[in-house]
VOMAR-301844 format. One line per field, with one value per residue (C-alpha): residue number from 0; residue in one letter; x, y, z. Coordinates in Angstrom, 3 decimals. Layout:
N
nr <- [NUM ...]
rest <- [A ...]
X <- [X ...]
Y <- [Y ...]
Z <- [Z ...]
// end
This chain:
377
nr <- [0 1 2 3 4 5 6 7 8 9 10 11 12 13 14 15 16 17 18 19 20 21 22 23 24 25 26 27 28 29 30 31 32 33 34 35 36 37 38 39 40 41 42 43 44 45 46 47 48 49 50 51 52 53 54 55 56 57 58 59 60 61 62 63 64 65 66 67 68 69 70 71 72 73 74 75 76 77 78 79 80 81 82 83 84 85 86 87 88 89 90 91 92 93 94 95 96 97 98 99 100 101 102 103 104 105 106 107 108 109 110 111 112 113 114 115 116 117 118 119 120 121 122 123 124 125 126 127 128 129 130 131 132 133 134 135 136 137 138 139 140 141 142 143 144 145 146 147 148 149 150 151 152 153 154 155 156 157 158 159 160 161 162 163 164 165 166 167 168 169 170 171 172 173 174 175 176 177 178 179 180 181 182 183 184 185 186 187 188 189 190 191 192 193 194 195 196 197 198 199 200 201 202 203 204 205 206 207 208 209 210 211 212 213 214 215 216 217 218 219 220 221 222 223 224 225 226 227 228 229 230 231 232 233 234 235 236 237 238 239 240 241 242 243 244 245 246 247 248 249 250 251 252 253 254 255 256 257 258 259 260 261 262 263 264 265 266 267 268 269 270 271 272 273 274 275 276 277 278 279 280 281 282 283 284 285 286 287 288 289 290 291 292 293 294 295 296 297 298 299 300 301 302 303 304 305 306 307 308 309 310 311 312 313 314 315 316 317 318 319 320 321 322 323 324 325 326 327 328 329 330 331 332 333 334 335 336 337 338 339 340 341 342 343 344 345 346 347 348 349 350 351 352 353 354 355 356 357 358 359 360 361 362 363 364 365 366 367 368 369 370 371 372 373 374 375 376]
rest <- [M L R C L S R Y W H P V L L S L I F T L L F F N S A S Y A N E E S E E S S Q E T A P L T L D T D V E V P D S L W R P V E S D T E A A P T M A L A P A P P L E P P P V K H L T L M L D W Y L S P Q H A A L V I A K E R G L Y I N Q G L E V E I Q S P A D P S I A I K L L T A G E V D L A L T R Q P L L H L Q A H N G A P I I R I A T L I E T S L T A V I V T G E E Q A E T E N T L A G L H Y G Y T T G E G R D L S I P R L L P R S V Q Q T D D F A A P V N L H F D P I R A M R E G Q I D A V S D G F Y H Y L P Q Q L A T E G I N T H I I R F D E L D I P R S D G L V V L A N S D T L A R R A D T W S R F V L A L E Q A S H W I V D N P D A A W E L L I S T H P V L D N D I N A G A W E D I L R R M A L N P A A L D S R R Y A A F E T F L Q Q T G I T S D V L P V S R L A V D P H T L]
X <- [-6.104 -8.430 -8.574 -4.790 -4.937 -7.420 -5.395 -2.382 -4.738 -6.294 -2.883 -1.910 -5.355 -5.290 -1.633 -2.746 -5.624 -3.431 -1.013 -3.676 -4.881 -1.359 -0.850 -4.115 -3.614 -0.108 -1.377 -4.256 -2.062 0.003 -3.063 -3.772 -0.387 -0.021 -3.521 -2.459 0.954 -1.020 -3.403 -1.074 1.514 2.070 0.030 1.800 0.774 0.208 -1.954 -5.177 -8.043 -11.396 -14.196 -17.294 -20.554 -22.281 -20.072 -21.292 -24.372 -26.370 -26.443 -30.324 -30.763 -33.577 -31.836 -31.262 -27.639 -26.387 -25.945 -22.681 -23.131 -25.452 -28.885 -29.116 -26.727 -25.826 -27.961 -25.704 -24.366 -26.235 -24.242 -23.713 -26.243 -25.317 -25.388 -27.117 -25.413 -26.677 -23.997 -25.052 -22.536 -21.165 -22.762 -23.606 -21.333 -17.984 -14.821 -13.603 -16.055 -14.317 -13.313 -16.991 -18.123 -15.363 -15.703 -19.378 -19.191 -16.244 -18.158 -15.625 -18.289 -20.252 -16.850 -16.755 -20.431 -21.795 -24.151 -23.857 -26.217 -25.007 -27.074 -26.626 -28.477 -30.873 -29.285 -25.611 -26.104 -28.541 -25.681 -24.401 -27.995 -29.423 -26.236 -26.724 -30.287 -29.614 -31.473 -28.183 -25.042 -22.370 -21.886 -19.347 -17.581 -14.452 -12.007 -12.711 -16.495 -15.903 -14.478 -16.734 -19.974 -18.323 -17.752 -21.294 -22.049 -22.904 -22.071 -19.773 -16.542 -14.006 -13.444 -11.944 -10.023 -10.843 -8.920 -5.793 -5.572 -7.955 -10.345 -11.491 -9.920 -10.997 -12.450 -11.848 -13.167 -10.468 -7.226 -4.570 -2.784 -0.742 -3.257 -2.825 -4.828 -6.561 -7.410 -8.839 -10.511 -12.325 -14.023 -17.694 -17.534 -19.837 -19.695 -21.259 -20.432 -19.141 -15.770 -15.703 -17.646 -15.721 -12.279 -11.337 -13.495 -12.090 -8.523 -9.528 -11.523 -10.031 -12.412 -11.308 -12.876 -15.913 -16.682 -16.698 -20.083 -19.688 -19.077 -20.839 -21.524 -20.691 -23.609 -24.720 -24.834 -26.677 -24.395 -25.189 -21.914 -22.331 -25.548 -24.241 -20.946 -23.039 -25.302 -22.537 -23.943 -20.289 -16.657 -15.343 -16.453 -14.515 -14.876 -15.171 -14.115 -11.135 -11.225 -14.610 -15.817 -13.425 -13.702 -17.409 -17.465 -15.088 -17.606 -19.906 -17.012 -16.087 -12.414 -11.248 -8.117 -7.693 -6.223 -5.408 -6.032 -2.572 -1.531 -4.012 -2.093 -4.948 -3.449 -3.517 -6.496 -8.030 -10.300 -12.991 -13.672 -16.024 -18.133 -19.889 -22.151 -19.910 -22.615 -22.492 -18.943 -17.951 -20.837 -20.176 -16.450 -16.313 -18.589 -16.726 -13.352 -14.785 -16.228 -12.770 -10.924 -12.960 -12.252 -8.677 -8.837 -10.641 -8.137 -5.308 -7.141 -7.887 -4.100 -2.804 -5.493 -6.381 -7.733 -9.889 -11.236 -12.227 -13.964 -15.818 -16.710 -18.444 -19.784 -21.697 -22.460 -22.602 -23.373 -19.676 -18.540 -17.590 -14.440 -14.153 -14.298 -11.854 -9.529 -9.531 -9.095 -5.345 -4.937 -7.518 -5.784 -2.584 -4.610 -6.397 -5.882 -4.341 -4.719 -7.970 -8.159 -4.497 -5.026 -2.832 -3.224 -0.895 -3.020 -5.912 -4.506 -2.975 -6.257 -7.719 -5.182 -5.512 -9.550 -8.734 -6.067 -8.059 -10.928 -13.343 -13.495 -13.146 -11.657 -9.402 -11.107 -9.104 -8.307 -10.176 -13.237 -12.759 -11.049 -10.248 -8.611 -11.371 -9.132 -7.663 -11.096]
Y <- [-153.796 -152.353 -149.314 -149.289 -149.511 -146.875 -144.617 -144.790 -145.022 -141.674 -139.660 -141.972 -141.357 -137.595 -137.463 -139.392 -137.100 -134.113 -135.590 -136.412 -132.823 -131.234 -133.253 -132.525 -129.002 -128.896 -130.540 -127.912 -125.308 -126.656 -126.827 -123.346 -122.051 -123.925 -122.481 -118.701 -119.005 -120.100 -117.117 -114.705 -115.711 -113.169 -113.348 -114.327 -114.454 -118.412 -117.931 -119.358 -116.656 -117.714 -115.360 -115.806 -116.631 -113.515 -111.246 -113.102 -112.066 -115.397 -116.434 -117.049 -113.320 -111.662 -108.061 -106.973 -106.701 -102.788 -101.672 -101.758 -98.805 -95.839 -96.742 -93.673 -91.214 -87.832 -84.981 -83.192 -79.818 -76.695 -74.539 -70.941 -68.769 -66.744 -62.855 -61.189 -57.991 -55.445 -53.692 -50.587 -49.838 -46.586 -47.050 -49.577 -52.882 -52.944 -54.479 -52.193 -54.239 -57.514 -58.579 -57.981 -60.300 -62.962 -63.170 -63.919 -66.542 -68.243 -68.715 -66.572 -64.719 -67.738 -69.274 -66.127 -66.896 -64.133 -63.602 -60.284 -58.966 -56.576 -53.838 -51.211 -47.719 -46.083 -42.854 -43.094 -40.193 -42.118 -44.889 -42.815 -41.385 -45.160 -46.158 -43.195 -44.151 -47.769 -49.031 -50.711 -52.094 -51.056 -48.659 -47.681 -44.356 -42.613 -41.228 -37.522 -37.999 -39.559 -36.477 -34.104 -36.138 -36.515 -32.874 -32.568 -34.553 -38.047 -40.916 -42.798 -44.352 -46.329 -50.010 -51.387 -49.984 -51.911 -49.784 -47.836 -44.910 -42.591 -43.727 -40.513 -37.528 -34.576 -35.800 -33.032 -33.248 -32.929 -34.037 -33.460 -30.405 -28.077 -26.694 -23.386 -21.829 -19.745 -22.813 -24.686 -21.618 -21.208 -24.717 -25.405 -27.986 -30.502 -32.565 -35.618 -35.650 -33.199 -34.432 -32.875 -29.838 -29.013 -30.348 -30.081 -27.187 -24.553 -25.951 -25.585 -22.103 -19.447 -17.267 -14.507 -16.371 -17.380 -13.663 -12.480 -11.810 -14.266 -17.076 -20.479 -22.027 -25.813 -28.180 -30.995 -33.977 -36.240 -39.112 -38.650 -37.338 -39.009 -37.396 -33.789 -34.262 -35.880 -32.814 -30.317 -28.960 -29.135 -29.346 -31.063 -33.777 -32.747 -36.271 -38.963 -42.544 -42.520 -46.422 -46.384 -42.866 -42.012 -45.223 -44.794 -41.505 -42.847 -45.175 -42.276 -40.459 -38.209 -37.741 -36.899 -36.569 -36.733 -34.580 -36.650 -35.158 -34.926 -32.453 -30.098 -30.565 -32.529 -35.111 -38.754 -40.565 -44.167 -44.749 -46.937 -47.599 -49.405 -47.491 -48.571 -46.561 -45.073 -44.976 -48.613 -49.434 -50.981 -53.036 -54.542 -54.833 -58.573 -58.529 -56.012 -57.607 -61.243 -59.227 -57.320 -60.855 -62.305 -59.370 -59.963 -63.531 -62.501 -59.917 -62.375 -65.154 -62.528 -61.320 -64.936 -66.092 -63.023 -64.746 -67.171 -64.259 -62.327 -65.597 -65.908 -62.206 -62.123 -65.592 -64.397 -61.104 -61.189 -57.458 -56.766 -58.801 -56.041 -54.763 -51.733 -53.665 -56.002 -53.445 -51.981 -55.236 -55.305 -51.851 -52.282 -55.578 -53.306 -50.874 -53.311 -53.379 -56.541 -55.616 -53.908 -53.439 -51.646 -47.781 -45.357 -42.514 -40.262 -40.197 -39.363 -36.707 -34.995 -34.833 -33.510 -30.602 -29.819 -29.513 -26.883 -24.987 -24.494 -23.277 -26.075 -26.987 -24.767 -27.545 -30.859 -34.044 -36.794 -39.832 -41.730 -40.096 -40.880 -44.242 -47.401 -50.820 -53.174 -55.809 -53.688 -52.801]
Z <- [134.099 131.697 133.899 133.496 129.746 129.381 131.563 128.873 125.898 125.818 125.507 122.763 120.918 121.381 120.129 117.102 116.252 116.513 114.244 111.483 111.958 111.384 108.233 106.756 107.409 105.651 102.451 102.243 102.709 99.821 97.484 97.889 97.593 94.387 92.949 94.172 92.204 89.347 89.537 89.818 87.279 84.490 81.160 77.899 74.411 75.041 78.117 77.988 78.808 79.873 79.548 81.977 80.019 81.513 79.244 76.017 74.488 73.746 70.226 70.419 71.455 69.648 69.713 65.888 65.055 64.593 61.085 59.605 57.306 57.079 55.707 53.736 52.196 53.898 52.289 49.795 50.712 49.591 47.220 48.295 46.770 43.739 44.023 41.035 40.037 37.415 35.173 33.081 30.119 29.108 25.645 23.235 23.369 21.975 22.052 25.164 26.969 26.297 29.698 31.137 28.383 28.576 32.244 31.825 29.007 30.667 34.059 35.707 37.677 38.659 40.064 42.239 43.402 41.090 38.298 36.219 34.196 31.438 30.349 27.561 28.372 26.165 26.971 28.047 30.467 32.620 33.803 36.541 37.541 37.854 39.722 42.521 42.588 43.571 40.188 39.200 41.031 38.734 35.912 33.325 32.901 31.827 34.447 33.557 33.820 37.343 38.682 37.217 38.438 41.944 42.245 41.598 44.550 42.879 45.448 43.031 43.355 40.982 41.883 38.671 35.523 32.204 29.792 31.027 28.435 27.037 24.226 23.155 21.191 19.249 15.905 13.066 9.592 6.545 6.113 8.649 8.959 10.968 13.407 15.296 17.745 15.110 12.850 15.802 17.438 14.167 14.079 15.208 17.918 19.220 22.321 23.661 27.396 30.100 29.179 25.793 26.941 30.110 29.234 25.646 24.272 26.610 25.399 21.743 22.122 24.112 26.212 23.834 20.824 22.849 23.491 19.900 17.933 15.527 18.059 17.562 20.621 20.809 19.969 22.591 19.802 22.149 21.492 17.774 16.203 12.842 11.747 12.913 11.041 8.030 7.925 8.280 11.581 13.020 11.895 15.019 17.833 20.993 22.576 19.809 20.289 17.958 17.534 15.860 14.901 11.986 10.411 10.570 9.101 6.376 5.226 4.505 2.490 5.466 5.904 9.490 11.540 15.340 17.976 21.170 24.518 25.693 22.656 24.469 27.839 29.365 31.987 30.885 32.541 32.490 29.313 31.103 34.864 36.578 39.171 42.624 44.910 47.401 50.261 50.156 49.349 52.714 53.014 49.748 49.776 49.533 46.306 44.345 45.539 43.971 40.667 40.092 40.640 37.929 35.672 36.022 35.152 31.972 30.929 31.193 29.361 26.816 26.159 26.062 23.938 21.683 18.753 20.615 22.686 19.658 18.148 21.458 21.810 18.042 18.545 21.653 20.177 16.333 16.191 17.097 14.068 11.773 9.918 12.243 15.435 14.076 12.851 16.311 18.642 18.352 19.672 22.475 23.545 24.218 26.375 28.585 32.423 33.356 37.309 36.971 40.826 40.832 41.677 40.072 43.001 41.180 38.289 40.067 42.161 39.222 37.205 40.323 40.503 36.803 37.303 40.060 38.322 35.166 36.928 36.114 40.095 43.087 45.354 45.218 46.339 48.180 45.976 48.548 47.460 44.020 43.659 45.668 45.263 46.620 47.392 50.304 51.927]
// end
């Protein structure tokens, strides 16, 4: 009987075991499914996020914290180097040089990275010589002298204009009268530069007069016309500064009158220009452009503030504080170039033509050999 029961018990036991295994597998699968669905659920702002401990640095770590700001300030930027320039005047300092002085005193050169040293020549004839020799960087002169020196081979070129009209004229002793060719030809003349010797005297003294036996040749005054006129050596200066010389002579009791160059059919020209060495023009173009920009700023400030400009001028250079300079100030303001770089090519070409037609020069130089606008280089 036991054997019979054993025959039927084994199948039942096996069936029971399989049934238990099936239910256990199904339960485990359901748990995995629930966990998987939880892991793949989308994250929201309310979802709890756990970061593994391995990603955190332990609080007790000995590693030094990184600084939150620089331990030392950055070194200051080096200012650009200041370029030193020397400028030689055409003669002693006067109000016609105001733009040069004001630009220096108001720091306009420094703003352009320049330091300009203004020098007065012991002899005005050496300014251009020093420029051509490279002893100075810039020099002042008058436009007619620029033409004459350029024809003599001097490597010079105009880069700026300070005064737009001629400042010189024929200064004649005595009261003004209706001069004729005969009265003018009968005077004894002196000159200080090639402008008076080569331009005005030939218009005052016809060749026929110069060939007479009693002709008195013009005298080189060596920039000292007052002494020559005081001592009666001459009757007229062919290229005197009409703002100053007549007034200076009047203080010594010598009356004079002037004959302007346009009355002698001499073309108009720039009264005061700044020269650079033409051999180094291209290499130093940026420097000259910045220098002329400072002059332009000074000129505009002067005409906008004429009284303040005069006070600054005489406080800086007390030697200028006299009645003669004060009387000339207003007229010089009217002649000052407000755009120093601007070039009147027609004016320079016309003067070259005049020199050739009068036989003073044998050829005509191109304007580009004589003058430039430094801003266009």
